[in-house]
N, C-alpha and C positions, 0 to 999 in steps of 0.2 A: 538497569536501563536508567530510570529516573523515578523520583517519588511522585511526579505529576501523573495523573490518571489519563491514559489514552482515551480519546473519544473516537470509537470505531465507526466506520461507515463503509458501505458497499456502493459502488457506482450505480446510478440509475439505469445504466446500460446493461447491467448484469441481471438479466432476467432469464437465466438458463437452467433453472431447476436447482440452484444452490451450489453449483461448482464455481465458486467465486473466491476472490481474496478480499480482505478488508484492510483498510489503511487508517492510520490515525495521524492526520496531517496537523493536528493541533500542537504537536511537539516539534514541528519543523522549524519554526522561527525561534522559539526560546532555547531549543536544545540541539538543533542542527541534525535531527534524525527523523525518519519516517518509519514507524513500526508497521510491519505487514504480517498478516496471519491468514490461515485457511478459514473461511467462513463456516465450514462444516465441522471444524474442530477448534472452537473458540478457547478451549482450555489447553490446547496444544502449544507447540513452540511458536515463538514470535521472531521473525527475522527483522533486524534493525538495519536500515539502509541510511547512508548519509543523504541529507537533503539534496545536495548537488547531484549525486548519482541518481536519485529518484527523479529529479527534474529532467535529467538527460534521458532517462528511460522513457518517461511520459512523452517528451518531445519526439523521440524516435518512433514511438507507437503512433502518435498523431501524424507524423510525416510518412508513415508506411515503410520505414527503414529496416524493420525487423524481418521482412520476408513473409511468405505465406505460411500459414499454420495448417 
């Protein structure tokens, strides 16, 4: 991925008993990526998403474009 250390955070809206994802947005500007991981398995795999794709995803969530869950 990169030699820079991701600074992981979980949304303040994620208060559901730990079934959350964490993101490291500090790598978005310098590297064009947003790492994502399972908050319950911090040593597990990390999904690396392009910054533009992550921004599109977040905009879709905010707009309610992803349908009901």
